[in-house]
FISE-707078 format. One record per residue (C-alpha): residue number from 0; residue in one letter; chain; x, y, z. Coordinates in steps of 0.2 Angstrom, whole numbers, always signed. Layout:
<nodes>
<node resi="NUM" resn="A" chain="A" east="X" north="Y" up="Z"/>
...
</nodes>
This chain:
<nodes>
<node resi="0" resn="M" chain="A" east="+84" north="-91" up="-184"/>
<node resi="1" resn="R" chain="A" east="+79" north="-109" up="-188"/>
<node resi="2" resn="T" chain="A" east="+93" north="-115" up="-177"/>
<node resi="3" resn="L" chain="A" east="+87" north="-105" up="-162"/>
<node resi="4" resn="L" chain="A" east="+69" north="-111" up="-165"/>
<node resi="5" resn="F" chain="A" east="+75" north="-129" up="-166"/>
<node resi="6" resn="F" chain="A" east="+85" north="-127" up="-150"/>
<node resi="7" resn="C" chain="A" east="+70" north="-120" up="-141"/>
<node resi="8" resn="A" chain="A" east="+59" north="-134" up="-147"/>
<node resi="9" resn="L" chain="A" east="+72" north="-146" up="-141"/>
<node resi="10" resn="M" chain="A" east="+73" north="-139" up="-124"/>
<node resi="11" resn="M" chain="A" east="+54" north="-137" up="-121"/>
<node resi="12" resn="P" chain="A" east="+52" north="-154" up="-113"/>
<node resi="13" resn="F" chain="A" east="+65" north="-151" up="-100"/>
<node resi="14" resn="Q" chain="A" east="+55" north="-136" up="-93"/>
<node resi="15" resn="T" chain="A" east="+41" north="-147" up="-88"/>
<node resi="16" resn="H" chain="A" east="+52" north="-156" up="-75"/>
<node resi="17" resn="A" chain="A" east="+50" north="-142" up="-62"/>
<node resi="18" resn="A" chain="A" east="+49" north="-146" up="-43"/>
<node resi="19" resn="S" chain="A" east="+32" north="-145" up="-35"/>
<node resi="20" resn="F" chain="A" east="+27" north="-130" up="-26"/>
<node resi="21" resn="Q" chain="A" east="+33" north="-129" up="-8"/>
<node resi="22" resn="R" chain="A" east="+22" north="-117" up="+3"/>
<node resi="23" resn="P" chain="A" east="+32" north="-104" up="+12"/>
<node resi="24" resn="I" chain="A" east="+32" north="-105" up="+31"/>
<node resi="25" resn="P" chain="A" east="+31" north="-88" up="+39"/>
<node resi="26" resn="N" chain="A" east="+44" north="-83" up="+53"/>
<node resi="27" resn="P" chain="A" east="+37" north="-80" up="+70"/>
<node resi="28" resn="Q" chain="A" east="+35" north="-62" up="+76"/>
<node resi="29" resn="T" chain="A" east="+50" north="-56" up="+86"/>
<node resi="30" resn="A" chain="A" east="+49" north="-44" up="+101"/>
<node resi="31" resn="T" chain="A" east="+59" north="-31" up="+91"/>
<node resi="32" resn="A" chain="A" east="+46" north="-31" up="+77"/>
<node resi="33" resn="E" chain="A" east="+32" north="-30" up="+90"/>
<node resi="34" resn="G" chain="A" east="+40" north="-15" up="+98"/>
<node resi="35" resn="W" chain="A" east="+42" north="-6" up="+81"/>
<node resi="36" resn="F" chain="A" east="+24" north="-10" up="+76"/>
<node resi="37" resn="L" chain="A" east="+18" north="-2" up="+93"/>
<node resi="38" resn="L" chain="A" east="+29" north="+13" up="+89"/>
<node resi="39" resn="A" chain="A" east="+22" north="+15" up="+72"/>
<node resi="40" resn="S" chain="A" east="+4" north="+12" up="+78"/>
<node resi="41" resn="V" chain="A" east="+6" north="+26" up="+91"/>
<node resi="42" resn="A" chain="A" east="+13" north="+37" up="+78"/>
<node resi="43" resn="L" chain="A" east="-1" north="+34" up="+67"/>
<node resi="44" resn="L" chain="A" east="-14" north="+38" up="+80"/>
<node resi="45" resn="L" chain="A" east="-5" north="+54" up="+85"/>
<node resi="46" resn="A" chain="A" east="-5" north="+59" up="+66"/>
<node resi="47" resn="L" chain="A" east="-24" north="+55" up="+65"/>
<node resi="48" resn="A" chain="A" east="-27" north="+65" up="+81"/>
<node resi="49" resn="A" chain="A" east="-17" north="+80" up="+74"/>
<node resi="50" resn="V" chain="A" east="-27" north="+80" up="+57"/>
<node resi="51" resn="Q" chain="A" east="-43" north="+79" up="+67"/>
<node resi="52" resn="W" chain="A" east="-37" north="+94" up="+77"/>
<node resi="53" resn="L" chain="A" east="-32" north="+104" up="+62"/>
<node resi="54" resn="V" chain="A" east="-49" north="+100" up="+53"/>
<node resi="55" resn="T" chain="A" east="-60" north="+105" up="+67"/>
<node resi="56" resn="R" chain="A" east="-51" north="+122" up="+69"/>
<node resi="57" resn="R" chain="A" east="-56" north="+127" up="+52"/>
</nodes>
């Protein structure tokens, strides 16, 4: 156990030499992704309209 503790204490200074944070650059939106988003938006609106229709019938 002491050997493990000594090894951890010995390796501690090496952990501070990490690279600086590089901010991720987002990829541009593709036409395919925009098409799927349009389809999902229309499906959501249809689902909301169906729920509204079901609620008003009660």
